[in-house]
Every structure is written in structure tokens, then in C-alpha cells.
C-alpha atoms as a printed R data frame, in Angstrom:
    type eleno elety resid chain resno       x       y       z
1   ATOM     1    CA   MET     A     1  -2.305  25.424 -10.659
2   ATOM     2    CA   HIS     A     2   1.205  23.260 -10.069
3   ATOM     3    CA   ILE     A     3   1.523  22.671  -6.271
4   ATOM     4    CA   ARG     A     4   4.849  19.786  -5.382
5   ATOM     5    CA   PHE     A     5   5.293  18.891  -2.171
6   ATOM     6    CA   ASP     A     6   7.378  16.147  -0.436
7   ATOM     7    CA   VAL     A     7   6.166  13.639   2.845
8   ATOM     8    CA   PRO     A     8   8.471  12.502   4.901
9   ATOM     9    CA   ALA     A     9   9.096   9.417   5.925
10  ATOM    10    CA   ASP     A    10   6.608   8.848   9.071
11  ATOM    11    CA   PRO     A    11   5.842   5.447  10.718
12  ATOM    12    CA   ALA     A    12   2.022   6.816  11.300
13  ATOM    13    CA   TYR     A    13   1.332   8.775   8.505
14  ATOM    14    CA   PRO     A    14   0.800   5.081   6.261
15  ATOM    15    CA   SER     A    15  -2.072   4.019   9.258
16  ATOM    16    CA   ARG     A    16  -3.389   7.591   9.397
17  ATOM    17    CA   VAL     A    17  -4.129   7.158   5.279
18  ATOM    18    CA   ALA     A    18  -5.466   3.911   6.194
19  ATOM    19    CA   ALA     A    19  -8.048   4.925   8.562
20  ATOM    20    CA   ALA     A    20  -9.372   7.471   6.160
21  ATOM    21    CA   LEU     A    21  -9.457   5.540   3.720
22  ATOM    22    CA   THR     A    22 -11.529   3.062   5.320
23  ATOM    23    CA   ILE     A    23 -13.354   4.967   7.663
24  ATOM    24    CA   ASP     A    24 -16.551   5.098   4.940
25  ATOM    25    CA   GLN     A    25 -16.620   1.387   4.641
26  ATOM    26    CA   LEU     A    26 -16.391   0.739   8.007
27  ATOM    27    CA   ARG     A    27 -19.298   2.768   9.098
28  ATOM    28    CA   LYS     A    28 -21.692   0.827   8.614
29  ATOM    29    CA   TYR     A    29 -20.348  -1.935  10.694
30  ATOM    30    CA   LEU     A    30 -20.406   0.561  13.800
31  ATOM    31    CA   TYR     A    31 -23.595   1.130  12.555
32  ATOM    32    CA   LEU     A    32 -25.303  -1.860  12.197
33  ATOM    33    CA   GLY     A    33 -23.544  -3.900  15.206
34  ATOM    34    CA   ALA     A    34 -25.287  -0.986  17.291
35  ATOM    35    CA   ALA     A    35 -28.779  -1.678  16.274
36  ATOM    36    CA   LEU     A    36 -27.673  -5.379  16.567
37  ATOM    37    CA   ALA     A    37 -26.634  -4.700  20.095
38  ATOM    38    CA   ALA     A    38 -29.632  -2.670  20.932
39  ATOM    39    CA   VAL     A    39 -32.405  -5.605  19.286
40  ATOM    40    CA   GLY     A    40 -30.382  -8.182  21.042
41  ATOM    41    CA   ALA     A    41 -30.457  -6.338  24.358
42  ATOM    42    CA   ALA     A    42 -33.872  -5.240  24.609
43  ATOM    43    CA   GLY     A    43 -34.943  -8.682  23.617
44  ATOM    44    CA   LEU     A    44 -33.148  -9.897  26.163
45  ATOM    45    CA   ALA     A    45 -35.027  -8.109  28.310
46  ATOM    46    CA   VAL     A    46 -38.578  -8.912  27.344
47  ATOM    47    CA   SER     A    47 -37.837 -12.439  26.993
48  ATOM    48    CA   ARG     A    48 -36.945 -12.228  30.653
49  ATOM    49    CA   SER     A    49 -40.012 -11.119  31.625
50  ATOM    50    CA   LEU     A    50 -41.806 -13.832  29.558
51  ATOM    51    CA   GLY     A    51 -42.424 -17.415  31.195
52  ATOM    52    CA   TRP     A    52 -41.132 -18.955  28.104
53  ATOM    53    CA   GLY     A    53 -38.673 -16.400  27.893
54  ATOM    54    CA   ASP     A    54 -36.124 -18.278  28.600
55  ATOM    55    CA   GLN     A    55 -36.052 -20.949  25.839
56  ATOM    56    CA   ILE     A    56 -35.606 -17.889  23.646
57  ATOM    57    CA   GLN     A    57 -32.606 -15.872  26.126
58  ATOM    58    CA   PRO     A    58 -29.458 -17.613  24.441
59  ATOM    59    CA   LEU     A    59 -31.020 -15.703  20.257
60  ATOM    60    CA   TRP     A    60 -31.233 -12.532  22.266
61  ATOM    61    CA   LEU     A    61 -27.610 -13.681  23.529
62  ATOM    62    CA   THR     A    62 -26.423 -13.975  20.062
63  ATOM    63    CA   VAL     A    63 -27.362 -10.896  18.447
64  ATOM    64    CA   LEU     A    64 -26.135  -8.727  21.434
65  ATOM    65    CA   MET     A    65 -22.982 -10.390  20.853
66  ATOM    66    CA   GLY     A    66 -22.676 -10.437  17.309
67  ATOM    67    CA   GLY     A    67 -23.351  -6.689  17.228
68  ATOM    68    CA   LEU     A    68 -21.125  -5.828  20.013
69  ATOM    69    CA   LEU     A    69 -18.521  -8.198  17.901
70  ATOM    70    CA   ALA     A    70 -19.891  -5.899  14.387
71  ATOM    71    CA   MET     A    71 -18.914  -2.641  16.167
72  ATOM    72    CA   LEU     A    72 -14.847  -4.161  17.900
73  ATOM    73    CA   TYR     A    73 -14.228  -4.789  14.363
74  ATOM    74    CA   TRP     A    74 -13.464  -1.096  13.159
75  ATOM    75    CA   PRO     A    75 -11.173  -0.235  15.942
76  ATOM    76    CA   TRP     A    76  -9.352  -3.536  15.272
77  ATOM    77    CA   VAL     A    77  -9.074  -3.064  11.505
78  ATOM    78    CA   ARG     A    78  -7.594   0.402  12.530
79  ATOM    79    CA   LEU     A    79  -4.933  -1.075  14.872
80  ATOM    80    CA   ARG     A    80  -4.053  -4.128  12.657
81  ATOM    81    CA   ALA     A    81  -3.779  -1.656   9.939
82  ATOM    82    CA   ARG     A    82  -1.510   0.775  11.999
83  ATOM    83    CA   ARG     A    83   0.596  -2.174  12.962
84  ATOM    84    CA   ARG     A    84   1.494  -3.627   9.700
85  ATOM    85    CA   SER     A    85   2.039  -0.125   8.124
86  ATOM    86    CA   SER     A    86   5.295   1.198  10.104
87  ATOM    87    CA   ASP     A    87   6.535  -1.122   7.733
88  ATOM    88    CA   TYR     A    88   5.303   1.247   4.846
89  ATOM    89    CA   ALA     A    89   7.348   4.701   5.826
90  ATOM    90    CA   VAL     A    90   8.946   5.822   3.239
91  ATOM    91    CA   GLU     A    91  10.064   9.410   1.148
92  ATOM    92    CA   GLY     A    92   7.441  10.447  -0.936
93  ATOM    93    CA   ALA     A    93   6.285  12.986  -2.903
94  ATOM    94    CA   TYR     A    94   2.890  14.587  -4.595
95  ATOM    95    CA   GLU     A    95   2.593  16.851  -7.588
96  ATOM    96    CA   ILE     A    96  -0.308  18.308  -8.333
97  ATOM    97    CA   THR     A    97  -1.929  20.165 -11.794
98  ATOM    98    CA   ASP     A    98  -4.544  20.931 -13.500
99  ATOM    99    CA   ASP     A    99  -4.713  17.590 -15.208
100 ATOM   100    CA   ASN     A   100  -3.685  15.476 -12.444
101 ATOM   101    CA   ILE     A   101  -2.184  14.507  -9.368
102 ATOM   102    CA   LEU     A   102   0.989  12.569  -8.960
103 ATOM   103    CA   MET     A   103   2.486  10.336  -5.981
104 ATOM   104    CA   ARG     A   104   5.778   9.324  -5.508
105 ATOM   105    CA   SER     A   105   6.863   6.837  -2.557
106 ATOM   106    CA   GLY     A   106   9.609   5.183  -2.219
107 ATOM   107    CA   SER     A   107  10.818   4.014  -6.122
108 ATOM   108    CA   GLN     A   108   7.381   3.706  -6.693
109 ATOM   109    CA   SER     A   109   4.563   6.342  -9.223
110 ATOM   110    CA   SER     A   110   0.983   6.786  -9.882
111 ATOM   111    CA   GLY     A   111  -0.789   8.788 -10.991
112 ATOM   112    CA   ILE     A   112  -5.113   9.819 -10.855
113 ATOM   113    CA   ALA     A   113  -6.364  12.396 -13.768
114 ATOM   114    CA   TRP     A   114  -8.943  15.148 -12.663
115 ATOM   115    CA   ASP     A   115 -11.420  13.576 -15.070
116 ATOM   116    CA   GLY     A   116 -11.355  10.440 -13.034
117 ATOM   117    CA   VAL     A   117 -11.669  11.974  -9.702
118 ATOM   118    CA   ASP     A   118 -16.168  12.155  -9.399
119 ATOM   119    CA   GLN     A   119 -16.096  14.046  -5.736
120 ATOM   120    CA   VAL     A   120 -13.689  14.161  -3.019
121 ATOM   121    CA   LYS     A   121 -14.067  14.516   0.860
122 ATOM   122    CA   ALA     A   122 -12.882  16.375   3.264
123 ATOM   123    CA   THR     A   123 -11.690  15.729   6.566
124 ATOM   124    CA   PRO     A   124 -10.046  17.361   9.445
125 ATOM   125    CA   GLU     A   125  -6.762  15.542   7.909
126 ATOM   126    CA   PHE     A   126  -6.902  15.002   3.622
127 ATOM   127    CA   TRP     A   127  -9.221  15.489   1.161
128 ATOM   128    CA   ILE     A   128 -10.216  12.213   0.496
129 ATOM   129    CA   LEU     A   129 -10.266  11.380  -3.506
130 ATOM   130    CA   TYR     A   130 -12.914   9.043  -5.086
131 ATOM   131    CA   VAL     A   131 -13.294   7.376  -8.098
132 ATOM   132    CA   GLY     A   132 -16.150   5.822  -8.382
133 ATOM   133    CA   GLN     A   133 -17.229   4.488  -5.099
134 ATOM   134    CA   MET     A   134 -14.185   4.162  -4.333
135 ATOM   135    CA   PRO     A   135 -12.134   5.805  -2.505
136 ATOM   136    CA   ALA     A   136  -8.709   6.078  -4.805
137 ATOM   137    CA   THR     A   137  -5.894   8.690  -2.722
138 ATOM   138    CA   VAL     A   138  -5.766  11.447  -0.022
139 ATOM   139    CA   ILE     A   139  -4.151  14.845  -0.190
140 ATOM   140    CA   PRO     A   140  -2.827  15.620   3.440
141 ATOM   141    CA   HIS     A   141  -4.317  18.986   4.482
142 ATOM   142    CA   ARG     A   142  -0.424  19.855   6.731
143 ATOM   143    CA   LEU     A   143   2.200  19.081   4.800
144 ATOM   144    CA   LEU     A   144   0.486  21.721   1.818
145 ATOM   145    CA   SER     A   145   1.003  25.821   2.420
146 ATOM   146    CA   ALA     A   146  -1.432  27.638   3.014
147 ATOM   147    CA   GLU     A   147  -0.915  28.879   0.156
148 ATOM   148    CA   ASP     A   148  -1.099  25.790  -2.191
149 ATOM   149    CA   ALA     A   149  -3.837  24.239  -0.193
150 ATOM   150    CA   GLU     A   150  -6.004  27.402  -0.433
151 ATOM   151    CA   THR     A   151  -5.519  27.268  -4.609
152 ATOM   152    CA   LEU     A   152  -6.435  23.928  -4.614
153 ATOM   153    CA   ARG     A   153  -9.832  24.120  -2.579
154 ATOM   154    CA   ALA     A   154 -10.347  26.338  -4.817
155 ATOM   155    CA   TYR     A   155  -9.226  24.234  -7.219
156 ATOM   156    CA   LEU     A   156 -11.774  21.425  -5.829
157 ATOM   157    CA   ALA     A   157 -14.920  24.119  -5.652
158 ATOM   158    CA   GLU     A   158 -14.530  25.553  -8.795
159 ATOM   159    CA   ARG     A   159 -14.957  21.924 -10.399
160 ATOM   160    CA   GLY     A   160 -17.394  21.445  -8.070
161 ATOM   161    CA   LEU     A   161 -15.909  18.030  -6.928
162 ATOM   162    CA   LEU     A   162 -15.498  19.463  -2.897
163 ATOM   163    CA   GLN     A   163 -17.942  17.804  -0.007
164 ATOM   164    CA   VAL     A   164 -17.276  18.758   3.852
165 ATOM   165    CA   ARG     A   165 -18.129  15.708   5.804
């Protein structure tokens, strides 16, 4: 297998990559925030019906606000990444072989050996390659030709790496 494709200098591309790489790590804040907000709202409702509930209302209000802030952490990180990443829009290229993935971006280049990749998660826009528990890089679907995408999908499935999200 030998697949090569170019990545155009698109200002939105780095933020989409950052969002794809961080979605698993940030999702826990969304779930934790929703749980805290629900507990805080329920506690606030119950404390209003109790005679001594006025004393603990600040606690439930704090839990509710903490939950809402935790839920807003994910959009804040994505917005910040979008604003900062537009400066990183440079042309690049991928070269994928049976042994490794070589990525070039501007004047820098790096590679990942397939032996080091533990799993690959498929999203609508990318294949996210994980080394251990950490996302290492992405391979964009839309920049591959249909034949190359199918070749790579078959290779990933053959190695037992591909997981559909």
C-alpha cells in the first residue's frame, strides 16, 4: 500500500483537527457537568420545600453553577482552539505505507509506525489514530480519493485497528 495526498492551507482545518483530537477528553466534562447540574437543580428544588432549606440553598446553587460551567468548558476550548489555530494554516502532505504514516506540514515532518498504533476511531471527517490511550494524529477522509480511502479502510480492518464511533 502506498497512499499519498496533500493537505491544502485551510485556516479552518487545524481547528477541526483539534476538535477531533480532543473530543474524547472533553466529553467527560459535558457528562460530569450535566450530572452536577441535575443534582444541583434537584437539590435546589428539594431545599425550597424544606423549612431549613434556606441554609443549604447556596450549596445546591454552587453545584448547579459548577455543572453549567463544566458543560461550557468544551465549547470554550473549541472556540479558543479555532481562534488560535488559524495562524497554523500551512500546506502539508501525508504519505501512508504498510509500515508507517509520514506527515509533513510546512517545514516540519513526523511519522508514526503502524506497529505503534493501538486503535483507529472513525468519525464522519477523520480517522483518529491512537498510540496508547492518546490520540496521535488524524487522517482526513475527504482528502483521500475513493480508491485510497477504501484501500486504507481495508488495511485498518485487516489489522484489527478500526473502530466505528
